[in-house]
N, C-alpha and C positions, 0 to 999 in steps of 0.2 A: 484766843484772837484768832490764830492762825488757823484753826478749822472753820471758823464762819469765813473766813479770807477763800480757804480754799470753797463753800460750798457757795460763793456769793458768784467766783467765777466760774465754778462750772453752772451756773442757772445760765451766765451771762452767755455761756457755748453753747450752750441747750436755746436758748431763745434765736442766738445766730444760725443753729443749725434749722430752728424751724423755719425762721423767714427763709433763708437759703432753697429749703425744700417744698414752699408754698410758692418762690418764687419762680420756680422749674417747674413746679407742676402748673402754673397758671402761661407756661411761655406752651404755642400750639405747635403740635406737628404737622400739620399741613395747612399754612392759608389759604390756600387754596379751594378749601374742604368749603368754606362760607358762599363758595360761589354757585351751588346747587339748591343753596337754603332760601338766596335768594330769588332767584327762579321761582321755586317752587312755595315758599310760602308769598305767593304774590306783592312782592317789593317792586320789582321792577315793574309793573302796572303803572306805576306811578314816580318810580324814579329809573334816570336811564345812566346808562356807564358808555363812554367815549359816543354818546348820539344815539346809541342803540336801548330802546325801553318809554317810560312813559316820562310824557313832560309836568303832569299835576308837580312833582319837586325835584328838587333841584337833581345837578346830573350829580355826581358822587364822585366823577374821574377827573372833575373842575373843582372841586370845592379842596378847601384843606380842612382833613380829618385827621391832621398829626394829633390830638389829646389823646389823654390815657386811656384806656377802658370805659370805666366811670364817666373821663368827661363827656365820652363821645353818649354815652349813655342818657348825661344828663341832658345832653341839648336834646335827645330826643324825646326824654320827660318833657322840659321845657314845650316844646311844639307837638304836644298829645293834642288839646283841645281843636288847632288849624286839621294836623292831621286826621279826628274826629271827623269835621264836616269835610274832607276831601273826599276819604270811603264813600261816605254816606252817599256824596253825589257821583261818586261813581259805581254805587251801587253793589262795593266791598263787604264782601264780610271779614272784618279784623284778625288775620292769623293769630293763634295762642302758640306762646313757646316757651320753648322748658331753657332754663339754665345756659348749658352747655349750648344748644343752637342761637341764643344769643351771643354767647361767645365765638361759635364759629363764625357769624354774621360780623362781629367786630372788626375781627380779625383779617377779614377779607375786606371791607371796607378800607381799615388800614395799611393792607398791606397794596393799594392800589398803586400808590405814588412810587412804590417799588418799579414798576417798568419802565422800561425809556421808554420819551420819545424817538424817531430815527434823526440821528445824526445825518449834518449836510455834509456828505463825502467831498464834494471841490474846499470846502474848509478843511474838510480832515486833512489832507495834502497840499494845504499850505501851515498847514501843523507842524504836519511830522517833518517839514523841511526847516522852519522853526525852530523848532525843539530838537536837532540835533538827530531826529529815528536813522532819516537818510546816511547817517556817516558809516552804520553799523550793517544797517538791516535794507539792499539790496532789493530791488523792486521782484526778482527773481535772481536763484542760486543761492550763491553764501558770497558773505565780504569778507573784508582782507583779512579778518581774525579765522575765519570759518563762520561768520553767524548767520543764523540761518535769513534767507528772503522770505519776503512776506508772501511769496507763491508754496512756501513750506508750511505757513501758519494754519489752524484747520480752520475750514471752511464753515461760516458762522460762527468767528471768534466771540465771543463772550468776557466779560467784565473777567468773571470767575476765572476764566483760561487767564486773562492777565493779572489778575493782581496772583496767583498762585505762580506766576511766572515770576511776580517780583522778591518771593519770600524764597521757592529754591532756587532762583537762578540768582539774585540778590547779590550778593559779595561780587560773584564772579565781571558781572555787567558793572559796579558801583569799580570793580578794580580799574577793568576796564576804561570807563571811561575818564577816572582818574589818571590813568595812561596816555591818554588823549585829549587831558589836557579840558574837558567838558564838563560844566556843569551838572549836578542831577534835575531835571528837566520839571518846571510845577505843572501843573492843572487847575485852574480854572474854570469855573462855572461846567456848561458844554463844551468844552474842548475834547475829555474823552470820548467822549459820546461822536465826536467828529470825528475823530482819528478812526477810532475804531471801526465807521463805517466807507470811511475810506480802504482800510484797510483788507477789508472787505472782499470787496473790489476786484483783489491781486489774493487773496487765498487759496490753493490748489490742495490742501492737507486736505488727511480725511476728516471727515464728518465731526466735530466735537460733539461728545455729550453728557458737558459737565454740568447745565443750565438744564437741559428741557427740562426736568420738574424742580419745583423750586427748593429752597433751602427747607434746611425743618431746624426752627429756634430752638426747640430743646435738646435736641442733638447738639447745637452747634453750641450750648451755653457746656456741654460735656466735653468739647474737641478745646474751648477755651481755658477748659485746665489742663486737662491731658498735654496742651501742645506749650505749657508754661506761658500762656499770658495771663497769668493768673497771679502769679508770682512779680511781678509789677505795677499789675493794673489791678485793684477791687472793682468792688460792684456793688455801688450801694455796702460800704463797708467791707464785703467780703474779698477778700488779697490782700494782695501787696502793697506797700507805699512809697514805690520805687519814682511810681507815676501818677499821673493823676488818674482818680477815682471815675471814670468812664460812666456808672450812673447818675455820676453828676451833670455830664456831660451828655444826656442820653438826646436830648433833641436834635442834637449835630448827626448826629448817625438817620432822620429820618429823612431822605432825601432816595432819591432813586439808585438803584444799582450802580449804575456806573459813577455816580457821584462819589457812591463808598468807595469804591473804586480809586477816587482819587485822592482820597481821604489818605487811602493807605499807600496808597504810591508816593505821593509829596513829603511823604515821613517816614516811609524809608529806610533810611540812609543813618538816619535816629538809632530809630529804631532794630534794625539790624547789627548795628554798631552795637548795640546797650546790648542785645539780647548773644551778642560775639562771644562780651567779655563773662559771661555765666555760664555755670558748669554745665546748663540742661544744653546749650549751644543755641543755632539760630533751627525750626524745626523745619520737618518737612510736610507738605500735607497733598492726600489727594485733590483730583476736583470738588467730590461733592465734599470733605472736609470742608474747604474755604467755601464753598455753596451756603453750607450749615453754616459754620462762623459770621460771615454777614449777615444772612439772618440772622440769628442772636441778634447782633451788632441792631441788626431794625428796630428791632420788636423791644429793644432796651429802655424807651419811651415806654412802648406802649401797656405796661403791667404798672401798677398804680403803689404808689408809696401809702403802705399802712395807714386810715386815715384818725383824727386823734375826736375819738370818743366826747372828749368836753366840747369840743368845737357840735361835734356832734349832735351834745345834750340840744346844746342853744339852739342850734336851725332846727333840731324838730318841732321845738318848741314854737319859735318865730314863727316857721312855716308853715304853721296851722295845724301840724302831723294829728299835736297830740288832741287839737279838737277833737275827734274823731279813735284815736286810735293809744292805749295805752301799751305799756313796751315790761312790765314786771308785772302778769295777770289780771290788773286793773285795767278797769275800761274808759274806753277815750273820757275827753269832756262832757259831750255830748252823743255817743254812740259807741256802743259795747264792745268794740272793736278791740283786741288783741295782736301786739306784735308777736308776743312772747315765743311761739313754734321757732321764731327764725333766730332766736338765737347759738349763738355755736354755731350758723348755716357756714360748711364751709365754703363757699365761696358765692361772694357777693353776687355773684351775675343773680343767681337764683332769686336772690328776692327783687333784682330787677327785673329781672321775667315774670315774676308774682303782677310788678307791680304794670306790666304791659297789660298783661292778660283781665285786667282787672279795671282800668284803667276808664275807659267807658262809664262804668258805674261809679265809679270814684268821682271824674267829675261830676253826673247828675247830683250826687250826694249832696257834693262842695255847692254848687247852685243851689240845691234844696238848702244849705244851712247858709247861706249865706260867703262863706267862703271862698277868697283868691284863691286862682290858680298857683302852685307854687313855682316859682323857677330860681334852679339851681345855679351858683357861677362854680368857676374852673375849684377844683377841691372839695366842693360843699358836697358833692352825693357821698363821696370816700368818709368824710367823717361822719356825714348823719346811716350811712346803712354799718359803719363799726361801731354807731350807738344801738343802732340797733342790735346787730349781732353779740355783742359785749356782755355777756351775763351779770346784772344789776345785784346789789350786795342786799341780803335782805337786813329789816330795819333790829 
């Protein structure tokens, strides 16, 4: 009985480890890499970014792309018939994609919301005074307790610098504010953007290099673990249970960089107070580590939860896939096309890429057989692809 329990526990640990490795592997290293593919593959001929590009399709910088990777792929699939018509009118040759290229483009499009719109410096000045920042930080020189004036802040100060300061100097800041009888200021909406815009007008320090390049989400996961964040916060069940599982509220971090900074700032006293009581203590961050950590939090919602193959089997039948395709070496009901080669596929995006590359032929075949083009709702494509990838039991 004990041996059986040990084996079961071991299997569970192995599954958790495999899930963790898969999640880390799917995280992008450079979220901007897909920008080159967006241009080279011709996407920019139909779609613009902040007004730059084609106007056949929507401007991707002005639509909500905050879906998981496969839900974004499902939206693409749903619009393939109209996209084929648009490309024919524009006399475009539809580009072929690999699974890796699809991953890079989708990560880039998801990353667009990360970039802040310019703040309002005039409103930022009011916020600087209203929130009590001026009580410690004068426009130039030093404050009464030696606090740096705004002119000593780095030029082009970024939210990464501010978030890093929360952690590295947070305890001192909190103690000083308690001494002055000040409440920790809370920032909502675009207030942090406006504040930073005002601060930039006064900065004369060295030029900052913390956010010249975007953070690396994959390395951010390692920072999340090495700095002890995972001791309290789990991500999809992996980690501590003293605080909330960030995987369950991942969509909360699908915000601009400054808004993520605001979330971390607002929770600063509570989190720093909790960590000060642990054996690890309050961690220190380099600018790169903080940039990577924020990028990791931002991409938590991008990676799909594992699909449900049972639901996927139902979708495979109801959406008409089984009319043309078999999955266990057998042909489809109307055609002899088997999807067995995709069983055990390491990356679902390889299947998505294949669907895209053959979508014109698929659409023609479906019209010829009188089959309606299937459209997938949120979560359905993940279930469908998990069913296709799952090896089938032999009779």
